[in-house]
py3Dmol code that shows the C-alpha trace and the ligand (Angstrom):
import py3Dmol

protein = """\
ATOM      1  CA  MET A   1     -59.068 123.783-115.223  1.00  0.00           C
ATOM      2  CA  GLU A   2     -55.731 124.315-113.536  1.00  0.00           C
ATOM      3  CA  GLU A   3     -54.421 127.813-114.057  1.00  0.00           C
ATOM      4  CA  GLU A   4     -50.911 128.212-115.390  1.00  0.00           C
ATOM      5  CA  ARG A   5     -49.130 130.859-113.374  1.00  0.00           C
ATOM      6  CA  SER A   6     -46.559 133.090-114.964  1.00  0.00           C
ATOM      7  CA  GLY A   7     -43.508 134.530-113.272  1.00  0.00           C
ATOM      8  CA  GLY A   8     -45.173 137.721-112.118  1.00  0.00           C
ATOM      9  CA  GLY A   9     -48.058 135.905-110.426  1.00  0.00           C
ATOM     10  CA  ALA A  10     -50.690 136.969-112.967  1.00  0.00           C
ATOM     11  CA  THR A  11     -52.450 134.266-114.981  1.00  0.00           C
ATOM     12  CA  ALA A  12     -50.519 133.558-118.191  1.00  0.00           C
ATOM     13  CA  PRO A  13     -52.198 134.828-121.396  1.00  0.00           C
ATOM     14  CA  THR A  14     -52.649 131.392-122.978  1.00  0.00           C
ATOM     15  CA  ALA A  15     -54.298 130.027-119.797  1.00  0.00           C
ATOM     16  CA  THR A  16     -56.691 132.972-119.792  1.00  0.00           C
ATOM     17  CA  TRP A  17     -57.655 132.257-123.399  1.00  0.00           C
ATOM     18  CA  LEU A  18     -58.153 128.542-122.737  1.00  0.00           C
ATOM     19  CA  ILE A  19     -60.731 129.524-120.107  1.00  0.00           C
ATOM     20  CA  LYS A  20     -62.303 132.324-122.139  1.00  0.00           C
ATOM     21  CA  HIS A  21     -62.625 130.214-125.307  1.00  0.00           C
ATOM     22  CA  PHE A  22     -63.245 126.917-123.520  1.00  0.00           C
ATOM     23  CA  SER A  23     -66.330 126.128-125.584  1.00  0.00           C
ATOM     24  CA  SER A  24     -64.441 126.386-128.923  1.00  0.00           C
ATOM     25  CA  TYR A  25     -61.420 124.635-127.441  1.00  0.00           C
ATOM     26  CA  SER A  26     -63.611 121.709-126.358  1.00  0.00           C
ATOM     27  CA  ARG A  27     -65.253 121.529-129.770  1.00  0.00           C
ATOM     28  CA  ALA A  28     -61.752 121.304-131.281  1.00  0.00           C
ATOM     29  CA  THR A  29     -60.319 118.773-128.813  1.00  0.00           C
ATOM     30  CA  ARG A  30     -63.409 116.674-128.002  1.00  0.00           C
ATOM     31  CA  HIS A  31     -64.801 116.479-131.516  1.00  0.00           C
ATOM     32  CA  PRO A  32     -67.110 113.530-132.411  1.00  0.00           C
ATOM     33  CA  PHE A  33     -64.320 112.248-134.699  1.00  0.00           C
ATOM     34  CA  ILE A  34     -61.964 111.945-131.695  1.00  0.00           C
ATOM     35  CA  LEU A  35     -64.713 110.653-129.383  1.00  0.00           C
ATOM     36  CA  GLY A  36     -65.489 108.037-132.057  1.00  0.00           C
ATOM     37  CA  ILE A  37     -61.865 106.860-131.988  1.00  0.00           C
ATOM     38  CA  CYS A  38     -61.995 106.704-128.170  1.00  0.00           C
ATOM     39  CA  ASP A  39     -65.169 104.624-128.037  1.00  0.00           C
ATOM     40  CA  GLY A  40     -64.238 102.467-131.029  1.00  0.00           C
ATOM     41  CA  THR A  41     -67.177 103.560-133.210  1.00  0.00           C
ATOM     42  CA  VAL A  42     -65.107 105.582-135.723  1.00  0.00           C
ATOM     43  CA  ASP A  43     -65.716 104.833-139.360  1.00  0.00           C
ATOM     44  CA  PHE A  44     -62.424 103.654-140.925  1.00  0.00           C
ATOM     45  CA  SER A  45     -63.266 105.473-144.157  1.00  0.00           C
ATOM     46  CA  SER A  46     -63.346 108.727-142.139  1.00  0.00           C
ATOM     47  CA  PHE A  47     -60.012 107.838-140.619  1.00  0.00           C
ATOM     48  CA  LYS A  48     -58.554 107.244-144.086  1.00  0.00           C
ATOM     49  CA  ARG A  49     -59.915 110.571-145.293  1.00  0.00           C
ATOM     50  CA  TRP A  50     -58.357 112.294-142.273  1.00  0.00           C
ATOM     51  CA  LEU A  51     -55.029 110.505-142.900  1.00  0.00           C
ATOM     52  CA  ALA A  52     -54.772 111.596-146.530  1.00  0.00           C
ATOM     53  CA  GLN A  53     -55.875 115.170-145.821  1.00  0.00           C
ATOM     54  CA  ASP A  54     -53.555 115.515-142.839  1.00  0.00           C
ATOM     55  CA  TYR A  55     -50.601 114.396-144.959  1.00  0.00           C
ATOM     56  CA  ILE A  56     -51.330 117.324-147.281  1.00  0.00           C
ATOM     57  CA  PHE A  57     -51.700 119.608-144.258  1.00  0.00           C
ATOM     58  CA  VAL A  58     -48.393 118.489-142.719  1.00  0.00           C
ATOM     59  CA  ARG A  59     -46.539 119.159-145.972  1.00  0.00           C
ATOM     60  CA  GLU A  60     -47.880 122.726-145.766  1.00  0.00           C
ATOM     61  CA  PHE A  61     -47.084 122.875-142.060  1.00  0.00           C
ATOM     62  CA  VAL A  62     -43.324 122.525-142.804  1.00  0.00           C
ATOM     63  CA  PRO A  63     -42.971 125.922-144.539  1.00  0.00           C
ATOM     64  CA  PHE A  64     -45.218 127.413-141.829  1.00  0.00           C
ATOM     65  CA  VAL A  65     -42.868 126.210-139.078  1.00  0.00           C
ATOM     66  CA  ALA A  66     -39.902 127.340-141.192  1.00  0.00           C
ATOM     67  CA  ASN A  67     -41.468 130.825-141.190  1.00  0.00           C
ATOM     68  CA  VAL A  68     -41.862 130.677-137.406  1.00  0.00           C
ATOM     69  CA  LEU A  69     -38.186 129.692-137.190  1.00  0.00           C
ATOM     70  CA  LEU A  70     -37.162 132.584-139.412  1.00  0.00           C
ATOM     71  CA  LYS A  71     -39.129 135.038-137.273  1.00  0.00           C
ATOM     72  CA  ALA A  72     -37.555 133.557-134.098  1.00  0.00           C
ATOM     73  CA  CYS A  73     -34.057 134.013-135.536  1.00  0.00           C
ATOM     74  CA  LYS A  74     -34.817 137.647-136.351  1.00  0.00           C
ATOM     75  CA  GLN A  75     -36.956 138.693-133.399  1.00  0.00           C
ATOM     76  CA  SER A  76     -36.460 136.387-130.417  1.00  0.00           C
ATOM     77  CA  ASP A  77     -34.796 137.568-127.235  1.00  0.00           C
ATOM     78  CA  ASP A  78     -33.971 133.999-126.202  1.00  0.00           C
ATOM     79  CA  ILE A  79     -31.659 131.765-128.250  1.00  0.00           C
ATOM     80  CA  SER A  80     -33.284 128.559-126.960  1.00  0.00           C
ATOM     81  CA  ASP A  81     -36.512 129.325-128.906  1.00  0.00           C
ATOM     82  CA  MET A  82     -34.694 128.470-132.122  1.00  0.00           C
ATOM     83  CA  GLU A  83     -33.665 125.063-130.777  1.00  0.00           C
ATOM     84  CA  THR A  84     -37.238 124.193-129.744  1.00  0.00           C
ATOM     85  CA  ILE A  85     -38.645 125.175-133.144  1.00  0.00           C
ATOM     86  CA  LEU A  86     -35.838 123.391-134.989  1.00  0.00           C
ATOM     87  CA  GLY A  87     -36.701 120.247-132.991  1.00  0.00           C
ATOM     88  CA  GLY A  88     -40.255 120.616-134.284  1.00  0.00           C
ATOM     89  CA  ILE A  89     -39.045 120.773-137.890  1.00  0.00           C
ATOM     90  CA  ALA A  90     -36.876 117.688-137.327  1.00  0.00           C
ATOM     91  CA  SER A  91     -39.881 115.687-136.073  1.00  0.00           C
ATOM     92  CA  LEU A  92     -41.910 116.763-139.104  1.00  0.00           C
ATOM     93  CA  SER A  93     -39.385 114.993-141.301  1.00  0.00           C
ATOM     94  CA  ASP A  94     -40.082 111.770-139.419  1.00  0.00           C
ATOM     95  CA  GLU A  95     -43.802 112.535-139.517  1.00  0.00           C
ATOM     96  CA  ILE A  96     -43.888 112.757-143.316  1.00  0.00           C
ATOM     97  CA  SER A  97     -42.268 109.308-143.554  1.00  0.00           C
ATOM     98  CA  TRP A  98     -44.760 108.005-140.996  1.00  0.00           C
ATOM     99  CA  PHE A  99     -47.702 109.303-143.062  1.00  0.00           C
ATOM    100  CA  LYS A 100     -46.401 107.607-146.213  1.00  0.00           C
ATOM    101  CA  ASN A 101     -45.957 104.333-144.379  1.00  0.00           C
ATOM    102  CA  GLU A 102     -49.338 104.542-142.610  1.00  0.00           C
ATOM    103  CA  ALA A 103     -51.101 105.443-145.878  1.00  0.00           C
ATOM    104  CA  SER A 104     -49.677 102.364-147.595  1.00  0.00           C
ATOM    105  CA  LYS A 105     -50.930 100.183-144.702  1.00  0.00           C
ATOM    106  CA  TRP A 106     -54.451 101.563-145.257  1.00  0.00           C
ATOM    107  CA  ASP A 107     -54.164 101.361-149.036  1.00  0.00           C
ATOM    108  CA  VAL A 108     -54.463 105.145-149.349  1.00  0.00           C
ATOM    109  CA  HIS A 109     -52.733 106.500-152.449  1.00  0.00           C
ATOM    110  CA  LEU A 110     -51.410 109.867-151.348  1.00  0.00           C
ATOM    111  CA  ALA A 111     -50.363 110.957-154.840  1.00  0.00           C
ATOM    112  CA  ASN A 112     -53.997 110.859-155.985  1.00  0.00           C
ATOM    113  CA  VAL A 113     -55.446 112.841-153.100  1.00  0.00           C
ATOM    114  CA  ALA A 114     -56.714 116.367-153.689  1.00  0.00           C
ATOM    115  CA  PRO A 115     -57.095 118.720-150.729  1.00  0.00           C
ATOM    116  CA  LEU A 116     -60.686 119.345-149.646  1.00  0.00           C
ATOM    117  CA  LYS A 117     -62.122 122.827-149.139  1.00  0.00           C
ATOM    118  CA  GLU A 118     -61.578 123.041-145.343  1.00  0.00           C
ATOM    119  CA  ASN A 119     -57.994 121.850-145.776  1.00  0.00           C
ATOM    120  CA  ILE A 120     -57.320 124.383-148.551  1.00  0.00           C
ATOM    121  CA  GLU A 121     -58.647 127.125-146.252  1.00  0.00           C
ATOM    122  CA  TYR A 122     -56.494 125.972-143.349  1.00  0.00           C
ATOM    123  CA  CYS A 123     -53.395 125.760-145.607  1.00  0.00           C
ATOM    124  CA  ARG A 124     -54.109 129.271-146.894  1.00  0.00           C
ATOM    125  CA  PHE A 125     -54.205 130.472-143.280  1.00  0.00           C
ATOM    126  CA  LEU A 126     -50.803 128.805-142.673  1.00  0.00           C
ATOM    127  CA  GLN A 127     -49.390 130.489-145.783  1.00  0.00           C
ATOM    128  CA  SER A 128     -50.453 133.914-144.522  1.00  0.00           C
ATOM    129  CA  PHE A 129     -47.717 133.638-141.857  1.00  0.00           C
ATOM    130  CA  GLY A 130     -45.139 134.008-144.609  1.00  0.00           C
ATOM    131  CA  SER A 131     -45.826 137.734-144.511  1.00  0.00           C
ATOM    132  CA  PRO A 132     -43.054 139.646-142.697  1.00  0.00           C
ATOM    133  CA  GLU A 133     -45.801 141.828-141.225  1.00  0.00           C
ATOM    134  CA  ILE A 134     -46.875 139.015-138.927  1.00  0.00           C
ATOM    135  CA  ASP A 135     -45.019 139.277-135.641  1.00  0.00           C
ATOM    136  CA  TYR A 136     -43.052 136.367-134.159  1.00  0.00           C
ATOM    137  CA  THR A 137     -45.273 136.473-131.027  1.00  0.00           C
ATOM    138  CA  VAL A 138     -48.408 135.949-133.141  1.00  0.00           C
ATOM    139  CA  ALA A 139     -46.759 133.156-135.186  1.00  0.00           C
ATOM    140  CA  ILE A 140     -45.456 131.225-132.163  1.00  0.00           C
ATOM    141  CA  THR A 141     -48.924 131.468-130.595  1.00  0.00           C
ATOM    142  CA  ALA A 142     -50.470 129.923-133.719  1.00  0.00           C
ATOM    143  CA  PHE A 143     -47.808 127.181-133.726  1.00  0.00           C
ATOM    144  CA  TRP A 144     -48.511 126.346-130.052  1.00  0.00           C
ATOM    145  CA  ALA A 145     -52.286 126.272-130.651  1.00  0.00           C
ATOM    146  CA  ILE A 146     -52.070 124.007-133.723  1.00  0.00           C
ATOM    147  CA  GLU A 147     -49.873 121.440-131.954  1.00  0.00           C
ATOM    148  CA  THR A 148     -51.826 121.600-128.690  1.00  0.00           C
ATOM    149  CA  VAL A 149     -55.194 120.803-130.275  1.00  0.00           C
ATOM    150  CA  TYR A 150     -53.759 117.545-131.648  1.00  0.00           C
ATOM    151  CA  GLN A 151     -51.947 116.716-128.403  1.00  0.00           C
ATOM    152  CA  ASN A 152     -55.062 117.304-126.332  1.00  0.00           C
ATOM    153  CA  SER A 153     -57.317 115.428-128.764  1.00  0.00           C
ATOM    154  CA  PHE A 154     -55.230 112.302-129.265  1.00  0.00           C
ATOM    155  CA  SER A 155     -54.079 112.001-125.646  1.00  0.00           C
ATOM    156  CA  LEU A 156     -57.714 111.256-124.737  1.00  0.00           C
ATOM    157  CA  CYS A 157     -57.625 108.207-127.050  1.00  0.00           C
ATOM    158  CA  ILE A 158     -54.656 106.606-125.263  1.00  0.00           C
ATOM    159  CA  GLN A 159     -56.136 106.784-121.767  1.00  0.00           C
ATOM    160  CA  SER A 160     -56.522 103.385-120.137  1.00  0.00           C
ATOM    161  CA  ASP A 161     -60.337 103.461-120.241  1.00  0.00           C
ATOM    162  CA  SER A 162     -60.500 104.250-123.990  1.00  0.00           C
ATOM    163  CA  LYS A 163     -61.707 101.653-126.502  1.00  0.00           C
ATOM    164  CA  THR A 164     -59.481 102.913-129.296  1.00  0.00           C
ATOM    165  CA  PRO A 165     -59.201 100.301-132.094  1.00  0.00           C
ATOM    166  CA  VAL A 166     -55.746  98.723-132.077  1.00  0.00           C
ATOM    167  CA  GLU A 167     -55.195  99.794-135.717  1.00  0.00           C
ATOM    168  CA  LEU A 168     -55.444 103.460-134.639  1.00  0.00           C
ATOM    169  CA  MET A 169     -53.315 103.263-131.521  1.00  0.00           C
ATOM    170  CA  GLU A 170     -50.056 104.247-133.244  1.00  0.00           C
ATOM    171  CA  THR A 171     -51.682 107.394-134.663  1.00  0.00           C
ATOM    172  CA  CYS A 172     -53.023 108.370-131.246  1.00  0.00           C
ATOM    173  CA  GLN A 173     -49.644 107.698-129.600  1.00  0.00           C
ATOM    174  CA  ARG A 174     -47.928 109.901-132.151  1.00  0.00           C
ATOM    175  CA  TRP A 175     -49.650 113.072-130.874  1.00  0.00           C
ATOM    176  CA  GLY A 176     -50.845 111.841-127.492  1.00  0.00           C
ATOM    177  CA  ASN A 177     -47.503 110.747-126.014  1.00  0.00           C
ATOM    178  CA  ALA A 178     -45.860 112.458-123.037  1.00  0.00           C
ATOM    179  CA  GLY A 179     -42.912 113.721-125.099  1.00  0.00           C
ATOM    180  CA  PHE A 180     -45.227 115.567-127.465  1.00  0.00           C
ATOM    181  CA  GLU A 181     -47.063 117.000-124.441  1.00  0.00           C
ATOM    182  CA  GLN A 182     -43.756 118.349-123.101  1.00  0.00           C
ATOM    183  CA  TYR A 183     -42.939 119.860-126.480  1.00  0.00           C
ATOM    184  CA  CYS A 184     -46.360 121.615-126.538  1.00  0.00           C
ATOM    185  CA  LYS A 185     -45.666 122.944-123.032  1.00  0.00           C
ATOM    186  CA  SER A 186     -42.345 124.379-124.178  1.00  0.00           C
ATOM    187  CA  LEU A 187     -44.107 126.130-127.086  1.00  0.00           C
ATOM    188  CA  GLN A 188     -46.698 127.460-124.623  1.00  0.00           C
ATOM    189  CA  LYS A 189     -43.931 128.814-122.370  1.00  0.00           C
ATOM    190  CA  ILE A 190     -42.347 130.643-125.309  1.00  0.00           C
ATOM    191  CA  ALA A 191     -45.725 132.059-126.375  1.00  0.00           C
ATOM    192  CA  ASP A 192     -46.533 133.263-122.838  1.00  0.00           C
ATOM    193  CA  ARG A 193     -43.095 134.804-122.360  1.00  0.00           C
ATOM    194  CA  ARG A 194     -43.505 136.755-125.589  1.00  0.00           C
ATOM    195  CA  LEU A 195     -47.155 137.701-124.930  1.00  0.00           C
ATOM    196  CA  GLU A 196     -46.302 139.067-121.497  1.00  0.00           C
ATOM    197  CA  LYS A 197     -43.853 141.520-123.044  1.00  0.00           C
ATOM    198  CA  ALA A 198     -45.912 142.340-126.145  1.00  0.00           C
ATOM    199  CA  PRO A 199     -47.924 145.509-126.780  1.00  0.00           C
ATOM    200  CA  SER A 200     -51.699 145.118-126.500  1.00  0.00           C
ATOM    201  CA  ASN A 201     -52.350 145.180-130.273  1.00  0.00           C
ATOM    202  CA  ILE A 202     -50.048 142.171-130.749  1.00  0.00           C
ATOM    203  CA  VAL A 203     -51.689 140.314-127.838  1.00  0.00           C
ATOM    204  CA  GLU A 204     -55.073 141.020-129.405  1.00  0.00           C
ATOM    205  CA  GLU A 205     -53.888 139.783-132.814  1.00  0.00           C
ATOM    206  CA  ALA A 206     -52.471 136.618-131.207  1.00  0.00           C
ATOM    207  CA  GLN A 207     -55.774 135.943-129.451  1.00  0.00           C
ATOM    208  CA  GLU A 208     -57.658 136.293-132.738  1.00  0.00           C
ATOM    209  CA  VAL A 209     -55.231 133.869-134.370  1.00  0.00           C
ATOM    210  CA  PHE A 210     -55.754 131.411-131.501  1.00  0.00           C
ATOM    211  CA  VAL A 211     -59.529 131.527-132.066  1.00  0.00           C
ATOM    212  CA  ARG A 212     -59.071 131.079-135.823  1.00  0.00           C
ATOM    213  CA  VAL A 213     -56.869 128.019-135.270  1.00  0.00           C
ATOM    214  CA  LEU A 214     -59.655 126.458-133.176  1.00  0.00           C
ATOM    215  CA  GLU A 215     -62.185 127.171-135.946  1.00  0.00           C
ATOM    216  CA  HIS A 216     -59.926 125.653-138.608  1.00  0.00           C
ATOM    217  CA  GLU A 217     -59.320 122.581-136.440  1.00  0.00           C
ATOM    218  CA  ILE A 218     -63.074 122.067-135.881  1.00  0.00           C
ATOM    219  CA  ASN A 219     -63.663 122.396-139.649  1.00  0.00           C
ATOM    220  CA  PHE A 220     -60.855 119.919-140.332  1.00  0.00           C
ATOM    221  CA  TRP A 221     -62.452 117.294-138.063  1.00  0.00           C
ATOM    222  CA  ASN A 222     -65.877 118.001-139.619  1.00  0.00           C
ATOM    223  CA  MET A 223     -64.370 117.518-143.071  1.00  0.00           C
ATOM    224  CA  SER A 224     -62.792 114.219-142.010  1.00  0.00           C
ATOM    225  CA  SER A 225     -66.039 112.913-140.470  1.00  0.00           C
ATOM    226  CA  SER A 226     -68.403 113.778-143.298  1.00  0.00           C
ATOM    227  CA  GLY A 227     -68.834 112.686-146.911  1.00  0.00           C
ATOM    228  CA  CYS A 228     -67.614 109.340-148.233  1.00  0.00           C
TER     229      CYS A 228
END
"""
ligand_1 = """\
10
HMH
C -55.043 119.656 -138.957
N -53.698 120.181 -136.999
C -53.850 119.438 -138.097
N -52.955 118.501 -138.427
C -51.869 118.302 -137.652
N -50.992 117.328 -138.002
C -51.675 119.068 -136.482
C -52.627 120.011 -136.190
C -50.509 118.892 -135.546
O -49.324 118.800 -136.136
"""
view = py3Dmol.view(width=600, height=400)
view.addModel(protein, "pdb")
view.setStyle({"model": 0}, {"cartoon": {"style": "trace"}})
view.addModel(ligand_1, "xyz")
view.setStyle({"model": 1}, {"stick": {}})
view.zoomTo()
view.show()
């Protein structure tokens, strides 16, 4: 893996973690659900389950990102952080409309969907960032990790050698496109800038949060793949 270099020449914290936790990161970004989309063997009922559950997740993601924004406004040393995060909130508005439209195409009735256990647990984790005790550095790290897992997962499905079913291409483009990749890189840059200045207890807390995001993402894919 290419190492991201930070200003001082040392390896950036997030790049170090991606190497250290590569096994979990791969399980989150190369999950059988994603590999099934890529090779065209995915079960459409699993896709529909993912779609409905992710709509619930994204609705909970909005207040999470709003909390990250609030922490940035209070704690950030760089005014451009707020603009990047605000851009993220703006795209979530479009994303909610996209989910509603996509669900109607697949005949999924979002109003009748109840969140499954793994989703409830992930949403509870997101809600915990509402606490003022959680530092901005830790919150922006979580935000970067959550977005990056989707970017890295879905970008695989839009590669020219993938056999992604045409019906799923729009979904994969949504998180796999180059613009979303750039946005994830800007979140990573913010996280690394903050982590490089942070005391060791905050860096440690951020690393734990990164690992927990990977676990929640793996559970979310497992939830989407299983059952009926
Ligand atoms: C579960 N993780 C999950 N859903 C999403 N939509 C994202 C990450 C990215 O926004």
